KEKOL-794247 format. One line per 3 residues: for each residue x, y, z of C-alpha. Coordinates in Angstrom, 2 decimals, decimal comma. Example, Ala and Ser with C-alpha at 12.3 -4.5 7.8 and 13.67 -1.06 7.14 Angstrom:
! residues 2
12,30:-4,50:7,80  13,67:-1,06:7,14
***
This chain:
! residues 414
47,86:-71,25:-37,51  44,96:-73,31:-38,87  42,18:-71,17:-41,08
39,68:-72,18:-38,03  41,73:-69,83:-35,77  42,69:-67,08:-37,85
38,14:-66,35:-38,65  37,92:-66,62:-34,89  40,78:-64,01:-33,89
39,08:-61,75:-36,97  35,68:-62,01:-35,68  36,83:-61,07:-32,66
38,51:-58,09:-33,56  35,87:-56,71:-35,62  33,44:-57,52:-32,42
35,83:-55,20:-30,20  35,98:-52,38:-33,01  32,58:-52,42:-33,33
31,68:-52,51:-29,85  33,96:-49,57:-29,61  32,22:-47,29:-31,73
29,01:-48,18:-30,66  30,14:-46,90:-27,11  31,43:-43,76:-28,58
28,09:-42,94:-30,28  25,84:-43,10:-27,11  28,65:-40,90:-24,40
26,79:-38,15:-23,50  28,23:-34,38:-24,71  29,15:-32,57:-21,52
26,84:-29,50:-21,35  27,71:-25,85:-21,80  27,87:-23,44:-18,61
23,78:-22,05:-17,86  23,73:-18,71:-16,38  21,05:-19,13:-14,29
18,49:-16,45:-13,47  19,88:-15,67:-10,12  18,17:-13,67:-6,69
19,63:-9,87:-5,99  18,93:-9,34:-2,52  20,84:-5,80:-2,65
17,41:-3,80:-3,05  14,99:-5,79:-0,98  12,77:-8,33:-2,60
11,62:-9,27:-6,21  14,90:-8,37:-8,30  16,91:-10,34:-9,89
20,10:-10,49:-11,65  19,75:-9,76:-15,44  21,83:-13,29:-17,15
25,31:-11,99:-17,36  25,19:-8,31:-15,84  25,52:-6,91:-12,35
22,17:-5,05:-13,27  19,09:-6,16:-10,83  15,47:-5,89:-12,21
12,61:-6,03:-10,65  9,06:-6,08:-12,68  5,89:-5,50:-10,71
2,19:-3,29:-10,67  -1,20:-4,38:-10,63  -4,11:-4,80:-12,39
-7,01:-2,74:-10,74  -11,43:-2,72:-11,41  -13,12:-0,29:-9,78
-16,68:1,56:-9,53  -16,91:5,37:-9,73  -20,09:7,54:-8,85
-19,88:11,00:-8,81  -22,94:12,97:-7,57  -24,54:15,99:-8,14
-24,03:18,63:-10,25  -22,19:15,41:-12,32  -25,06:14,43:-14,37
-25,38:11,24:-16,63  -26,84:11,19:-20,37  -29,87:9,62:-19,00
-30,09:12,93:-17,04  -29,78:11,81:-13,51  -27,79:14,02:-11,31
-25,48:11,41:-10,87  -22,75:9,34:-12,95  -21,83:5,73:-12,61
-19,23:3,98:-14,77  -16,54:1,01:-14,46  -12,60:1,83:-14,58
-9,85:-0,69:-15,48  -6,18:-0,18:-15,21  -3,12:-1,92:-15,88
-0,03:-1,25:-14,32  3,59:-1,84:-14,39  6,54:-0,50:-12,95
10,21:-1,77:-14,17  13,14:-0,91:-11,68  16,40:-1,29:-12,85
19,75:-0,67:-10,34  23,35:-1,68:-9,61  26,37:-0,19:-7,48
28,90:1,92:-9,63  31,76:4,06:-8,04  29,26:7,34:-7,99
26,50:5,34:-5,86  23,37:3,37:-6,66  22,74:3,56:-10,54
19,11:3,34:-11,32  16,48:3,74:-14,17  12,54:3,18:-13,40
9,66:3,53:-15,52  6,04:3,07:-15,29  3,33:2,44:-17,74
-0,19:2,26:-17,45  -3,35:2,05:-18,97  -6,92:2,72:-18,05
-10,38:2,80:-19,59  -13,74:3,68:-18,07  -16,50:1,50:-19,04
-14,83:-0,23:-22,00  -13,42:3,03:-23,57  -10,20:2,28:-25,44
-7,26:4,03:-24,67  -3,15:3,76:-25,26  -0,86:3,41:-22,56
1,09:5,99:-21,01  4,18:7,04:-18,88  3,56:7,62:-15,99
6,95:8,07:-14,82  10,33:7,58:-15,91  13,62:8,87:-14,28
17,50:8,03:-13,49  18,96:8,30:-10,63  22,99:8,18:-10,02
23,85:8,82:-5,85  21,45:11,53:-4,92  20,85:12,94:-8,44
17,41:12,56:-10,26  16,69:13,07:-14,05  13,44:12,67:-15,65
9,39:13,00:-15,19  7,95:11,77:-12,31  5,54:13,50:-9,41
6,57:17,44:-8,54  9,41:17,24:-5,52  6,41:19,68:-4,59
3,99:16,46:-3,93  6,71:13,29:-3,92  7,98:10,92:-1,68
11,88:12,19:-2,00  13,03:11,90:1,34  10,91:9,03:2,23
7,55:10,89:3,42  4,60:11,58:0,09  2,50:14,44:0,45
-1,46:13,21:1,60  -3,67:12,76:4,36  -3,82:8,36:4,69
-6,74:7,89:2,81  -7,02:7,11:-0,95  -8,16:10,56:-2,02
-5,27:12,08:-0,25  -6,51:15,71:-0,85  -3,21:16,58:-2,23
-2,61:20,50:-3,43  -0,42:21,06:-6,07  -0,75:17,29:-7,62
1,01:16,40:-10,38  3,78:15,15:-12,39  6,62:17,00:-14,34
9,94:16,93:-15,90  12,56:17,69:-13,66  16,15:17,84:-12,23
16,95:17,31:-8,32  20,06:16,55:-6,06  18,93:14,70:-2,47
21,59:14,56:0,01  20,64:11,93:2,65  22,49:11,25:5,93
20,79:8,85:8,77  17,06:10,11:8,83  17,38:13,42:7,13
17,70:14,45:3,74  17,69:17,46:1,72  16,42:18,42:-2,03
16,75:21,00:-4,30  15,28:20,69:-7,90  14,39:22,64:-11,26
11,29:21,61:-12,83  10,16:22,48:-16,44  7,00:24,31:-16,13
5,81:23,84:-19,99  6,01:27,39:-21,15  8,63:27,31:-22,97
11,18:29,89:-21,27  14,00:29,59:-19,91  13,14:30,11:-16,54
12,28:26,75:-14,16  10,18:26,26:-11,01  12,78:25,86:-7,88
12,08:24,00:-5,04  13,30:22,83:-1,83  12,42:19,95:0,65
13,66:18,76:3,89  13,15:15,82:5,52  13,33:13,87:8,64
12,28:10,14:8,79  12,48:7,77:11,45  10,80:4,51:13,21
8,36:7,06:15,04  7,49:8,46:11,83  8,55:11,83:9,77
8,33:15,66:9,14  8,75:17,68:6,21  9,19:21,14:4,47
8,46:22,20:1,25  9,27:25,58:-0,75  8,48:26,42:-4,24
8,82:29,51:-6,22  6,56:29,70:-9,29  8,15:31,89:-11,76
4,88:31,48:-14,56  1,86:30,04:-12,84  0,25:32,99:-10,99
-2,35:35,00:-11,61  -2,12:35,64:-15,01  -1,20:32,20:-16,07
-3,49:30,57:-14,06  -6,52:32,75:-15,97  -5,01:31,85:-19,19
-4,40:28,28:-18,44  -8,33:27,92:-17,33  -9,74:30,10:-20,23
-9,16:33,67:-19,39  -11,54:35,99:-17,58  -14,88:34,01:-18,86
-14,09:30,44:-17,57  -14,29:28,67:-14,24  -11,45:28,19:-11,71
-13,42:27,15:-8,85  -15,54:24,37:-7,63  -18,80:26,70:-7,84
-18,56:26,49:-12,04  -21,12:28,42:-12,92  -19,95:31,82:-12,84
-17,14:33,08:-15,24  -14,66:34,56:-12,88  -10,86:36,19:-12,51
-8,59:35,52:-9,56  -7,90:38,83:-8,11  -4,60:38,46:-6,58
-1,36:37,74:-7,92  1,99:39,44:-8,96  4,54:38,41:-11,83
5,65:34,73:-9,64  4,54:32,92:-6,80  5,94:31,37:-3,69
4,73:28,92:-1,63  5,69:26,77:1,48  3,98:23,29:2,73
4,94:20,60:5,44  3,73:18,06:7,20  4,32:15,79:10,13
3,33:11,81:10,35  3,09:9,70:13,68  3,29:5,90:13,65
1,77:3,75:16,46  0,91:6,97:18,49  -2,61:6,32:19,39
-2,38:2,50:19,47  -0,42:-0,29:16,94  -0,62:-0,26:13,52
-1,46:3,19:13,34  -0,78:6,22:11,46  -1,71:9,79:12,08
-0,52:12,70:9,41  -0,91:16,37:10,04  -0,18:18,88:6,88
-0,62:22,80:5,50  0,82:25,18:2,88  0,27:28,24:2,67
0,78:30,49:-0,67  1,56:34,27:-1,33  0,25:34,49:-4,16
-2,04:31,93:-6,61  -0,22:29,38:-8,37  -1,01:25,81:-10,04
0,83:24,35:-6,98  -2,05:25,49:-4,35  -4,95:24,28:-6,80
-6,61:20,65:-5,66  -8,96:19,35:-7,76  -12,65:20,62:-7,44
-15,74:19,09:-9,31  -15,44:15,83:-10,83  -17,11:13,39:-13,21
-16,15:9,79:-12,98  -14,32:10,24:-16,21  -11,74:12,36:-14,22
-12,36:10,87:-10,67  -9,14:9,73:-8,82  -7,68:10,12:-12,61
-3,68:10,88:-11,85  -2,55:14,64:-13,09  -0,87:14,01:-16,54
1,13:17,46:-16,39  1,35:20,96:-15,71  -0,84:22,27:-18,31
-3,48:19,80:-17,75  -4,29:19,46:-14,12  -6,74:16,51:-14,05
-8,49:17,27:-17,37  -12,32:17,70:-17,06  -12,07:18,47:-13,55
-12,69:22,11:-12,05  -9,65:22,74:-9,68  -9,58:25,15:-6,75
-6,91:27,49:-6,01  -6,09:27,65:-1,64  -4,49:30,82:-0,55
-4,31:28,06:2,51  -5,88:24,96:3,69  -4,59:22,61:6,51
-5,89:19,20:7,27  -5,21:15,47:9,11  -5,64:11,92:8,37
-5,73:8,63:10,53  -4,88:5,01:9,36  -5,81:1,90:11,82
-5,06:-1,35:10,65  -6,64:-4,28:12,21  -5,30:-7,37:10,58
-6,71:-7,71:6,75  -8,88:-5,02:7,88  -8,08:-1,46:7,20
-9,63:1,42:7,97  -8,71:5,29:7,31  -10,59:9,28:7,86
-8,98:12,45:6,78  -10,58:15,89:6,52  -9,31:19,57:5,21
-10,02:23,13:5,62  -8,94:26,35:3,63  -9,89:29,59:2,44
-9,35:30,24:-1,59  -7,76:33,34:-2,98  -9,80:36,33:-3,46
-11,78:35,87:-6,68  -13,92:38,15:-8,94  -17,44:36,61:-10,37
-18,99:38,32:-13,19  -22,76:37,45:-12,23  -26,24:38,45:-12,93
-27,66:41,34:-10,60  -31,72:41,26:-9,69  -31,51:43,62:-13,05
-30,48:41,47:-15,16  -26,95:42,99:-15,99  -23,84:41,09:-15,54
-21,70:42,74:-12,52  -18,54:41,94:-10,69  -18,60:40,36:-7,57
-15,50:40,11:-5,46  -15,18:37,13:-3,02  -13,04:34,32:-1,29
-14,42:31,14:-0,76  -14,15:28,97:2,55  -13,27:25,04:1,39
-13,57:21,83:3,26  -13,66:18,27:2,27  -14,16:14,65:4,56
-13,03:11,43:2,98  -13,25:7,77:4,73  -12,87:4,34:3,78
-12,60:0,77:4,55  -10,22:-1,89:2,97  -10,22:-5,75:3,23
-6,89:-7,66:2,58  -8,53:-10,45:0,47  -5,96:-12,89:0,07
-2,24:-12,00:-0,50  -2,01:-9,56:-2,88  -5,61:-9,03:-3,68
-7,64:-6,55:-1,65  -10,34:-4,46:-2,10  -11,01:-0,59:-0,86
-14,32:1,32:-0,54  -14,21:5,02:0,01  -16,42:8,14:0,22
-15,11:11,69:0,09  -17,32:14,98:0,49  -16,30:18,62:-0,42
-17,49:21,74:-0,52  -17,00:25,34:-1,35  -19,00:28,33:-0,07
-18,31:31,69:-1,47  -21,45:33,37:0,00  -23,44:36,26:-1,46
-24,98:35,91:-4,86  -22,88:33,18:-5,59  -23,51:30,49:-3,06
-22,17:27,70:-1,95  -21,50:24,06:-4,32  -20,61:20,59:-2,82
-20,28:17,05:-4,18  -20,24:13,34:-3,17  -17,97:10,87:-4,25
-17,05:7,20:-3,89  -15,33:4,10:-5,38  -15,42:0,26:-5,03
-12,37:-0,66:-5,90  -10,94:-4,64:-6,08  -6,85:-4,76:-6,69
-4,25:-7,63:-7,46  -0,64:-6,15:-7,07  2,01:-8,44:-8,41
***
């Protein structure tokens, strides 16, 4: 072998080795497997599997802008006999579900914040509860007014005239078969004693609508406790709101019944007709309904059993019955509702013609009307305008008091 051949062979070998190393340097590394977010269609639209788990999660809610008007006897800072204010609310719903050998395991939490006229506010827990099969534990609407069983109380307008509308800590169990469900529940009445409020609810629902019957035994919020709750003998528990009052009826406990029927597409396609009413054997917070309102309390959620709509003056109805009708025309919707009832016997401390304070025992007639119109501006964005009227008449020296309220709302759901 001569020198020339040796050099050429060495150069070729060097090129081969260098080429191999260069090729090795640019080979792409195989990517690690990625667990992409998967759609979960077990529980309907909007659910996704949390990566690495079999738990399905849905996040939704809305942002709402609303202008409220509360009529006379509300008074604004300028001395006018009305109030007007804007409100903004943000709501987030978190719903986590998965299947277990004991049934569906669910955790639901609702966080929301509402301000009025730009006033600062904090985020509050509006609902938070756990479900395993038919067992429910947590904080939400009282079983008396909740949608447990598939039918929620209310007369189809946004101001739905529900009696006893507030949230409580509770434990309940629901047995469901087909369209029928039966629920029994215990609720913390917030007094610190060991005796809870006891609820029962029967519901049947189907394509045509549904019907329900609710019952509640209220050991605590009766005549004595209602007077204590709303300020004793010298505060206001009626809509009239100008005279100190004292409820006359009541024992050491209270029992109430409520029922309703919902009929779909009975009168026309895309229509709903709702009829419901209640009877309370004794005064109870479950028979109370909002009375006077201001723009700060108008259409507000009651935070708990001990603070029903702060700022409003509730009335306590021995019985009431009402009806609501809603009709959709494509993107346009109309709804009306009305309610009539009578208050418990009430003792007013009023001024006599001689200027002395004398007791007057009276019961009042109550009625209200609500109407609204809504329009779906585009997908997930709608507007709603509503007007309501409420009146209670005790006659005699007390007379009647009424109020007109209304709002205009824009809401973006997601």
